[in-house]
C-alpha positions in Angstrom: -10.9 117.2 134.1 -7.1 117.9 134.0 -5.2 116.8 137.1 -2.9 119.1 139.0 0.0 118.5 141.4 -2.2 119.0 144.4 -4.6 116.2 143.3 -2.1 113.5 144.1 -0.5 114.3 147.5 -1.5 112.6 150.7 -2.8 114.7 153.6 -0.4 114.8 156.6 -1.8 112.6 159.3 -0.5 114.8 162.2 -1.8 118.1 160.7 -4.2 120.2 162.6 -7.8 119.6 161.3 -10.8 121.9 161.1 -14.2 120.5 160.2 -16.4 122.8 158.0 -20.0 121.7 157.5 -22.1 123.0 154.6 -25.7 122.4 155.4 -29.1 123.5 154.2 -30.8 126.3 156.2 -33.7 125.3 158.4 -36.1 126.8 155.8 -34.5 124.7 153.0 -35.0 121.3 154.8 -38.5 120.9 153.5 -39.5 119.4 150.2 -40.1 122.1 147.6 -43.4 120.6 146.4 -44.9 118.7 149.3 -43.4 120.7 152.2 -42.5 117.4 153.8 -39.4 117.4 156.1 -36.2 116.2 154.2 -34.3 113.2 155.6 -30.5 113.4 155.9 -29.0 110.4 154.1 -25.3 111.2 154.6 -22.6 113.6 153.5 -19.8 114.0 151.0 -16.4 114.7 152.6 -13.4 116.2 150.8 -10.1 117.6 152.2 -8.1 120.6 151.3 -4.6 121.5 152.6 -4.7 125.1 153.9 -1.5 127.2 154.3 -1.3 129.4 157.4 2.0 131.2 157.9 4.5 128.7 159.2 2.1 125.7 159.4 -0.6 123.8 157.6 -4.0 122.4 158.6 -6.4 120.1 156.8 -9.9 121.4 156.2 -12.5 118.6 156.2 -15.4 120.0 154.2 -18.6 118.1 154.8 -21.6 118.6 152.6 -24.9 117.2 154.0 -27.1 115.3 151.6 -30.9 115.1 151.9 -33.8 113.3 150.2 -37.5 113.3 150.6 -38.5 110.2 152.5 -40.2 107.6 150.3 -39.7 109.7 147.1 -36.6 108.5 145.3 -37.5 110.5 142.2 -37.2 113.8 143.9 -33.4 113.5 143.9 -30.7 114.5 146.4 -30.6 118.0 147.8 -27.3 119.6 149.1 -26.1 123.0 150.2 -24.3 125.1 147.6 -20.5 125.1 148.0 -18.2 128.1 147.5 -16.5 128.3 144.2 -13.0 126.7 143.9 -10.2 128.5 142.2 -9.1 125.3 140.5 -11.9 122.7 140.1 -11.1 119.5 141.9 -7.9 120.8 143.5 -7.1 119.7 147.0 -5.2 122.8 147.8 -6.9 125.7 149.6 -6.7 129.1 148.0 -4.2 130.1 150.8 -1.8 127.3 149.7 -2.1 128.2 146.0 -1.4 131.9 146.9 1.6 130.9 148.9 3.0 128.8 146.1 2.4 131.6 143.6 4.0 134.1 145.8 7.1 132.0 146.3 7.4 131.5 142.5 7.2 135.3 142.1 9.9 135.8 144.6 12.2 133.4 142.8 11.4 134.9 139.4 12.2 138.5 140.6 15.4 137.3 142.2 16.5 135.6 139.0 15.7 138.7 137.0 17.8 140.9 139.4 20.7 138.5 139.3 20.6 138.1 135.5 20.5 141.8 134.9 23.7 142.3 137.0 22.0 145.3 138.7 23.7 147.1 141.4 23.4 145.9 145.0 20.8 148.6 145.9 18.1 147.0 143.7 18.8 143.5 145.1 18.7 144.9 148.7 15.5 146.7 148.0 13.8 143.6 146.6 15.1 141.5 149.5 13.6 143.9 152.1 10.4 144.2 150.2 9.9 140.4 150.0 10.9 140.0 153.7 8.3 142.5 154.7 5.5 140.7 152.7 6.5 137.3 153.8 
């Protein structure tokens, strides 16, 4: 898997945190063959940095793991996770969108400045971006 810039950064210690737990439904907590109650053996935890206008918070995403007691061959059962825009990326879709939007703003600004357009186009784009942002 190819690494991206968001794979390497450390999460800010003082950031607001929200814990999100992905768990099996009550109906899914029974063995599919025997009907025996599954035993929780732990969880996987990963973090994503979410962008919220003017601040960030770290989402701790917990995925509960279950096994059938006394039956190691049955394997581990976990809840399905939502699909990620970039596999293995620690940035939430909100942060990726923000970075993309900022890059678009800079690109449009450079195009306007390079084309030596009149002040009206520059002012219009400035107001448009200010309204969106």
